[in-house]
N, C-alpha and C positions, 0 to 999 in steps of 0.2 A: 414582397413575400419572399421568405427565405428559401433558397434552393438547397434543400437538404441532401439531394443526391450529389451535388457538387461538393458539399462538405464531407459527406461520407466517402467520396472518392479520395479526398485528401487524407481522411482519418481511417482508412481501411487498408493500410500497408504496414508491414512490420517496421517498428521504430524503436528498437531497444536503446537504452541509455548509452550515450557515447558514440552512437553510430551516425553516419552521414545522413541516413534516412530520418533520424530524429531531428537533426538540424534542418533538413529540407522541409519537414512537416511544420516546424516552427515558422520558417520563412513563408511557407504557403499560407498559413493561417494569418500571419501578419499582412500579407498581400491581400487576402480576402477582406480583412478589416479596413485596410487603407482604401481599397476600391469602393467601399461603401461609406467612406468618410466617418468611420467610427474611431474616435481617439483611443489610443492605447499606449502602453509603455512596457518595457522589459525590465524585470527584476533579475539581476545577476547574483549568482552565488557559487560557491565551490562545490562541484559535483564529483562524486566518486562512482563512476558508472559501472565498475566491475565489482561492486560491493559483495554480492552473493557468490560470485565466482571465486573471489579471494577467500571468503569464509568456507566455502565448500572444499577448496584445496587444502586449507589449513586443517579442517576436520579430518581429512584423510591422512595428511602427513603427521600431525601431532598424535593422533590416536594410534597410528601404525607404529610410531616410535615408542609409544607407551606400551603397546602390546609386546614389542620386541624386548623392551626392558624387563617385562614380567617373564617372558619365555627364557631370556638369557640370564635371569637372576641378577639384575644390576643392583638390587638392594635399595638403599636410601635414595638413589638417583631417580627412582620412579616418582617420588613426591614432587620435586621441582618440575619434572616433565609434565605431570598431570596439572599442576597449578598454572604453568605457562600455557598449556593447551586450553584450559578453561578461560584464562585471561584474554587470550586472542579470540575474538568473536563476541564475548560478553561485553567488553568495553565498546566494541563497534556498534552492536545492536542495541544494548540497553542504555549506554551512556553516550553514544554518538561520538566516540573518540576513534579516529581512523588508525588504530594500531596496525591492522592487517590490510585495510581496504584502500589505502592511499594510492596504489599503482594505477596509472592512467588518469589521474585527477585532471579535470578540465573545468571550463566555465559552463555552468548550467543556466538556463534562461526560462523563467516563468513569464507568461503573458498576463498583464493586468489591464482590465477595462473598468474605468471608474466613472460613475455618474453621481453628482452631488448638487444639492441646492443650498443656497446660503442659509436657509432655515433648518438644515439637517440637524436632527437631535438623536438619531439612531442610525446604525449601520447594519446592513445585511450583506454577508459575504456568501456568494455562490461559488462552489469550486468543483473542479474535475481535473483529471490528469491526461496529458496527451502522449506520454511514453507508453510503451508496451513491453511485454516480456514473454519469453517462451521457456518452459521447463519440461523435464522428462515426464513429470506427473502433473495432473491437473490439481485443482484445489482440494478435492476430496482425497486423492491419493497422497498428497503431501501431508494431510492430517495424520496419517499413520505415524510419521516421524515426529510431527509437532506434539502429538499427544504423549510421546515417549521422550520428549526433550528433557524434562526434569529427571526422569529415570536415567537418561544417558549422562547427565551432569553428575548425578549422585554416584553412578557406576565409575565414572572417570576418577572422581575423588577417592572412592573406595580403593581403586587399583593403585592410586598414588601411595596410599598407606599400606597396601598389600605388599609392596616391595620391602617396606620396613619389617613386616611380619615374616616375609621369606628370609630376610637377613637374620632376624632374631632367632628363627627356628631352623637355621641351616644345618645345624649338627644334631637336631632332635629327631626322634622317631616320627614326629609329626611333619617333618620337613617336606617329604614327598607329597603328603596329602594336601598341605597348604599350597605347594607348587602347582599341583594339578587343578585345584580349585581356582587359583588365580589364572591359570592358563585358559580354563573354560570360560571364566568371566571376561577375559580379554577377547575371546572369540565373539561373544555376544556384543561387546562394545564395538568391535571392528565391523560387524554386520550393520549396526545402526549408523556408525560414522561413515562407512563407505556408501551405504545406501543413500543417506541424506546428502553426503558430500557430492556424489555423482549427480544427484538430482539438481543441486544448486549450481554446479559448475559446467554442465554439458548442454544446457538449454540452447545456447547460441549455435550449436553445431547440428541441430536437428531441424526438421521442417518447421518453419516459424509460424507463430500466430499472427493473424492480421490485426488483432486488437480492435476489431470493429465494435464489439460490445464492451470490452474492457480496455480502453474506456472512450473509444471514438464517439459512440452515440451520445454520451454525456457531454462531451465537448461541443458536438453539433447543437445540442439543445441549448447550452449556454450561449453559443454564438447567435442562435435564433433569438434568445432573450435579449442579447445585446443589441441586435438590430431593431427590435421593437422598442427598446428603451431609447435608442439613439434617434428614432423617428417620432418619439413622443406618443407612441401608442399605449404606453404604460405610464401613468402619472406616478411620480415618486414623492411629490409634495415635500415632506419633512424628513426625507431619508437620504442616506448615502448608500448606493448600491455598488458593491465591488464584485466583479466577475474575475476569478482567479483561475487561470488554466495552467496547471503545474506540470513540470517535468520532475523526474526523480522519485515519483511515487513508488514505482516498482523496485526501487533500491532503498527501502526503509524510509519512505516519505521524506526524502531529503529536501525536495523543493518546497513543500508546504512548511516544513519545520524552519527552514531558513527564512521564509517569508514572515511567519509568525514572529520570529525573533527580531526581525528588522523593523517591525511596525511599532508605532506609538498608538495605542488604542485609546483615543480621547473621547469616544462616544460609546454608549451602550451598544453591544454588538452581538450578533448571533450568526452562526455559520451553517449553511445547508450544503452538504457535500453530495455529489451525484456519482453513483457507481452502477455499472452494468445496466444501463437504461434501455428502454424501447425493445424489450423482448416480448414474446407472445403470451406470457403468463401474468400472474397477479403482481401488484405493487407491494413492496415490503419496505420497512425501515428497520435498521439494526439497533438492538438495545444495548450492545456493548461494542467498543472499538479498542483496538490495541494489538499487541503482539504476544509472543509466547511468554514474555516476562511480566507484562502488565496489561490488564484490561480495565477500561474506564466506562462506567455507564453513560450512554448518551443522554441528552437533556430531555427530561420527560415532557415539559410543556412544549418543546419544539416537536417532539414526536406526535403529540396531540394536534398541533397546528398543521403538521404535514398530513396526518391522517384525515383531518377535516378538509384540507385543500384537495386531496385526492378524491374524496367522496363527492365534493361539490362539483368537480369537473367530470368525473367518470361515472359516478353513481355506484362505484365499487368500494369496498372496504379494504384499506391497506392493512396488512397484518405485520406484527413484529416478527423478527427473525433473530437467529443466534449471532454470535460475535463476528465482526468483520475487521479487517486490517486495512485501514484507508487513511486518506489525508485528514479526515475528521479527527483522528487521534492527535495530530499536531495541535489543533485548536483546543481540544479537551485537556491536553496536558498543560496548556497555558491558562487553564481556568476559564476558557471562553465557551459559552453555550454552543453546542453543536450536535448535529445528527447527520445520518447518511441515509439517503433514499435510493432504492434500486428496484429491479424487476426480476422475475423468475422466467426461465424457459420451461414451457409445459412438459417437455420431454426430459430435459437435462437438469432441471431445477437450478441449483447454485453451482453446478459442475461444468466442466468443459472449457474453463478459461486457462490462459497461458499455454494453450494447445492450438493446433490447426483447426479444431472445432469452433474456435472463436473467429467466425468469418462474417462477411457481409450478409449472407443468407439468413443469419439469426436476427437481423434488425428488422423490426416492423416499422416501416416508414411513417405510417399514420400516427404512431405513438410519439414521434418527435415533436410535431407542433402541439399535440395534446399535452406533452410534458411541459412545454413552455406555458401553456394555459395554467397548469398546476402551479408553476412557479409564480405566475402573475397573481393567482389567487392567494398564494402564500404571502406575497408582498403586501397585498391589500389587507391581510389579516393581522399583519404586524404593526398595529397602531401604537402599541406601547411595549417596548421590550423591558424586561426586568433589569434593574441596575446591577452592574457587576460588583 
């Protein structure tokens, strides 16, 4: 029987990307698997652990220079400053090119546990992430800036052209009006840039999150599933079951994206990703996954299969929820059927993560083995996966 308290002791410590604690957590999880005779391997990739810190500092620096250019009437120079400011960050987040985020790059390590029969004709990937993150604001507070991201981009571009307008009307009676309008818009841009930039860059310097719920509990559930599979308590018959425990999720899903790109998908496959599991509220599945630049609908037939499995085990109805930003996005982006399952806190709902409020006290231990049962029911229901 899986000792979930031992696992949650391992998985309830701050473990930000690039830290000694992150590496120690990976080693302790490997040791746990080795002591139980569960075969596993490590998938290595290039990790940029200070991803959001770099973007946050760039937001502050580039937008401050742009504001100064407007206030000091630098004219046409504002346009290349604005374009460069937008290029940095957009390439990193949307196109995964480390223009800004390369400092501190190191080796990242995902843990992979694979079970396969010679007759395997379909694959199910279960995933969760073992890294954690701390931010100035929690998820709900951060949404204030994310909802205004497109406005901030448009405002930055507008101010780039505003310098040309200032230059063109420098000797006109309208010159002062145009100047003060640009100066006021620059203040608005600075407020957004500094607010979001500080949020992204200062998290490592405040009281850290334990990451017990996001996403320690999900990893414990997957390890419990691995133990049951390894001891033959869950028959897999004609399936390949892959359990992927990723790092780098909290820095733009780097670990899962590298894994998806490294694989040859020679079987029909579906992915069930786990986030914020084992809280005291209802079970949910997210209908969209992605980031501020792109959202992809999760796979409908998988949502239905998850909801059925939850009802079979708990007697409760899982409900759909709004968008999430998770490792499931890496699979959906590659055209692989995927969805993400999670739970709510009765008091905090979907809030309180990336903050000290994400601690071991939020984990309902009885729901850890119950969640393994849900995953077992899900496996049994996947008799035939749609072809890709």
